[in-house]
N, C-alpha and C positions, 0 to 999 in steps of 0.2 A: 407586343408586347400586352398583355390587360393589365388594368390599375392592380387588381389583385396580385397578379405575378410582379409588379415594380413593388409594390408594396413588401412583400415578402423579399426581393430581393436586397431593397435598403436596411441599413443595421440601424440596431435599435437600440439607443440613448437613454439610459437610465441618470439618473443624480449623481449617483453610484459612480456611474461610468466616468463623469466628468472630472477634470483634474480639479482638485480640492486646493481651495486658499490655504495656504500656512495660517494657522493661530497668531505666532509672532507677525507676520504681518497684518492680520486683522487688527493685533492690538497695537501696532504704530500706527494705521491707517485712522483709528477711535482716538489714539493720543493727539493726532495733529487736528481733528476734526476738533476737539476744544479751544485748540487756541488760531484755526483758521478763520471760524466764524469770529463776527464784532461784539455780539453777547459772550462769549466765551471768551474772549480775548481783554476783555474792558471788564470781565467779572475776575478772570486773574488779576488783571492789575490792580482793580478796587481792592480787593483781599490782600493785595502785597501792601499800597499804601495807608489803608487804615490800619493795620499790622503795625506797620512802623510808626504811623502818628498816635497811637494806644501807646508804644513803647515808649515814644518820646514826651509823652505826656506823664506817662507815670514818671520818667526821670526827672521833670523837674517838679512835680507835684506831689509824691509822696517824700513822707519825712525820711532821714537819710538811713535810720537803723532798717528799715526797710526796703531799701535798694538792695535785695541780694536775686541769684538767677531765679529761684523758684515763682518768687514773685513778679518777675518780670515774665517767667513762662505763661503764668497765673493770668496778667491782665493779656495776655494774646489768644485767652482762649473762647471769649464770649465771642469777639466779632467774627473769627474763625468760625466758632460751631453756628451762627448764624448766616455767613454765608458759604460757606464748604458745602450745602445739601443744596444750594439752587444750583453750583456746578454739575452733580448729579443728576438733578432734574433735567438740566438743559441737555445734556448729553443723549438722553431719550428724546423729549419732544422735539429736538430740532429736528427731528429726519420728519418729523410729519408735521411741523409748521413749515419747512422749507423744501418739501415735496423729496429731499435728498433719498429718503426710504426705497423709492422705486428703483436708485441706482445701487443703493446697499445689497439691498433683498434679491436684484437681478445678479450682482456678481458673486456674492456670496447667497444662495437658497437657502442656507440652511440656518433658519432665523434663530436656534439657539446658539449656535456658536454667536453668532455677530451679538447676541446678548451675555455670553460670556466675556468677548471680547470686550465690551462698554464697561462691563463690572470690573476688571482688571484693569483698564485703562483709568478709571476715576479711582479707583486704589490707589494706583501709583502717584494719579497728579497730587490726591488729598495726601500722600506722605510727603511730596516734594513740596508741598505749601504748608504743611505743619513743620519740615526742615527749617523751611524759611524762616519761619517765626518760632524755632529753637532758635535760628542763626542770628536772628534780630534781637532777641532776649538777650544771646551772650553777649552781644555789641553793648547793649543798653547796661548792663550788669559793670562791665571795663566802663565805660562813659561814667557812670554812677558812683564808681570808687575813684575815679580820677577827678572829677567836675563837683561833684555834690558831697563828695566826702563819703560814701557811703557803705555801707556797710560788705558789700564786695563778696557775700558766700557763694559758693557754687555748689553747695549740696541739695543735690536732687534726687540722684540714686536713679537705678533702671526701672525701679517701678515705676517712678514719677514718669520717664519717658512713655513706658505702656501704656500709663493710665492717658496722659495728653493722645498717643496715637490710638486707643480704643473709643476714645470719648469722638474725636473729629473722625474718622473714618465709621463709626456706625451713623454718624448723622448724614456722610456722604452716600451710604449704602441705602440707607431712608429716604434719601433725594432722589437716587436711580430708581426706588421701587414705587415711590409715587408717580414720580415719571411714567413708568410702565403702564399704571393703574389709570392714569387719569390722560395719560399721553395731549395732555394743554400745559402748555408751559404758564398761562397767568391760573388754571384752575389749581396746578399741580401746587404752584409758590402759595398762593391762598389756602391750600387745604394745609399744607405746611407750617404755615403761620397762625391757621384757626382752631388746631386741635390742641394746643396748649391751652387756648383759651377758654375753648370748648368745657376744656377738662377740668381748669380752675371754676369756672362756675358749676360746674356738675359736683365740685366735692366743697364747695362752699354752701352749697343747699342741701346737699345731699349727704346725709352721714356715714352710708354705707358706700359710695364713691370715696370719701373720705378715709373709710378704715383700708381698702385696698389699694390705694393710691400707690404705697410703699412697695407695690408688689407689681403693678399692671403701668404707672404711669414715666414714663420714658426721661420725662424731666426728674422726677425726684429720685429715680433709683441712678443717674448719672452723678449724681452732685461727689457723690463720695471719689468718684474717677476726679473731678474737676479741685478737688480737695486732698487729693492723694490720700485717703482714709477707705481704701478697699481691702475688705477680708472677705473669708468662707461665704457668709450669707449674704454681702453687699454683690458679691457677684453673681450669686444665684438668683437674687432679687434683679438685675441685671439681667439675665439672661432670661426669664420670663418675660421681662417688657419688650428686649430685642425683639422675642418672637412674636409678641403679638404685634408690636409696631413696626418691626423693620422686616423682618422674613415671612410673613404670612403676606404682607402688602406684595413682597419683593414675590413670590411665589401666584400671587394671584396677578399680578401685572406681567410677571412671564408668562403665564398661560396665554392672556390677554391678546400680549405682543405674536403669541406664536398662530393665533386665529383671526388678527385683522385684517381688513382687505384692504390691499394697497392700490389707491386712488391718484391718477394724474392730475386732478382739479376738485 
């Protein structure tokens, strides 16, 4: 039998012919990756410890009349807003820094499905982390009323929970987007922290930047989320800033990840 005849006799397999890994399994794998690596595991531990520490400090440092559930939640916003985006960054950059991308994209060659799984995984993990903060805030409010004769008010409302989750999950997705765009842990983290600094310098020296900052500066447009003062115009401003600093990097990073060459070393 000639080579040509043998080739024609063999079945031809394509990516579509192979069994596709279920999306639920991909999401479970990505969730496990978040806690399997030392960097991801210790980052989650650090977030929990720092959040608990902030609640404890607020419990004993704040005046008794300010010891309310809303204020305890607000105390947890800043540390989580700083650390959660790093979780999104490491979700992507760990694939390239630790060479696990070779295994990941071999077992699932459709890179777009991996990106979707990573996005869902960081959103789920981010939601869990925020839930932990809300629970710790509740514990702080109970202890404040019992130990510090605090106000003890539980007024917060559904809108407050929506604001907190929206604020923190925006940061997680922005971290994921920067991770895909830069694909280097140190570079993405430095970029994430450098953007507000550079923007602050520009707004302080160029009047034009200060004028448009209320629409395009993500830090400015998310302030009403942290203060729970969102209205129609505030949501519109937030949508513009998120489109520039989250959605655009996410699209560009997605395109780069789909095209980047995988290397073993």
